[in-house]
Phi, psi and omega in degrees: 000133184285163180295335180283347179232071183295153177278092185299318183296320178295318179298320178294323179296316179297315180295319181294321178299317179296319179295331179277359177090020181239147170279157186221129179237132178282118182265330180197181184302328182233025180224139171231151176250120177265130182240132179210192184300329184265003177126199183248150173221135177271124180245117176280143183254002183301311179295324178298318179298320179292323176294318183293334182299336181262002184243145175295151187298333179291344178269351184298317181303316179293321179297315180295315181299317180294319181296315180291325177301321177296320177298323179288327174298318177302317181295317181296318181290330176296329181267359173231069188293149174290155174280085184287354176283342180270087185294331178300324178284329183287330190311312184284350182262352185286129177223179180209156170201173184261149181222164169297143177290344178279130177086180182096139181294142183293340182270004178279132180296123182205163173213151181286132177259317180196169178307124178084002187225129177232159176248133178242159175253135186230157171255119181282117182247031177071291181269346181207180179221151180236139179287146171278131181254162179296324174299322175298312183299324180299334180266001182257151180276052182204145177265174186299318182299315179290330178294317177296321178297318177297316181298318179292319180297316179295318181294317181293326181290344177292347178114161182284165176276167172286145181240120180231128182250132180245139175265133174244123183251150177222142180296339185253001181206167180293160181292153179240132177263128174244126181262131178254129173255127186208183178154190182268358182294146172276357189238034184303314187298333180299332184289352174300333181288346185241025184301319184277358182247313186262350188223144184277060186234004184252139173258195182299329180252021176099215182211144169264145183205164175228149174234073185292332179211176179286358186263337187215152162238135174243137187215161177209142180295147170262093186229331181205188187287353172298342181296338179295311178292324178298321179297320177296316178298318179297320178297318179296316178298318183296314181296317180301311184286322181297324183270346186236340186262159177292157175053058180294150179238297183202149174255002179280163178257131182247167187227113174270125176200137178051044177065020175234161177239125177234168175283125174274316181201134172273146187239133173240127179251108181261024180086287181271346186222136177255119182253128182244124182239095181295148176285160181297318181295322179290321176299320179297322176294320176298321178297320178292323177295326183282340184278000000 
């Protein structure tokens, strides 16, 4: 970046760190290292840049300060670990959500949900969350299957998400309704597992949905051939949010049916062209709907 185009967000991050009483070192284009009495923490700025893109520049200083404060909370909690050997205390803190299958430490407790999508178990620490690892699990009186059941039960008991439905109109076809599930929860993506039970988004053959980021789920019933256009709309929404919003998860389209989640269509975004590749099982369902 030239001197005539300074990285304002990076400059604000360095200034905010100093104001919070920490030294700050730029480690890479989107990474800073905050140093303080309890050690160093690496804070990535990719999600911050995506958050700032939707805010006026006069709001950036407060946004940056809040973002770095969260990073410092992470550092403080890392140096004041919970007694994870006390499973009785841990039970009520266990939660879960969905992540991209790409990345993540190998010792983090996880299971495959669908191609490109995994479920992890987390410990809710109010201001932050910590992953449950297999060494932790080895010391607990519970196996992995029951741990996931506990995590889902606790997450679901926190209450349902907000449901907002948007109409999309086209001059050449009937309108399509896309339902957005959102809210203040940190565990929004976990609710994809309960689409046909807790939310009015499933048809006779289930629902197609996307989880482009940790902030939203978008869904549409699989009930008739309108689902073809809905799948295209969901893919467009997914690519937009996955490439521009904080905490991305997946740009693919998934299919909830009979309490399982499968891939409905893999998505490739080539910049100028969006390519949608339906799975064989989903195509077979479309054929049955058309007959």
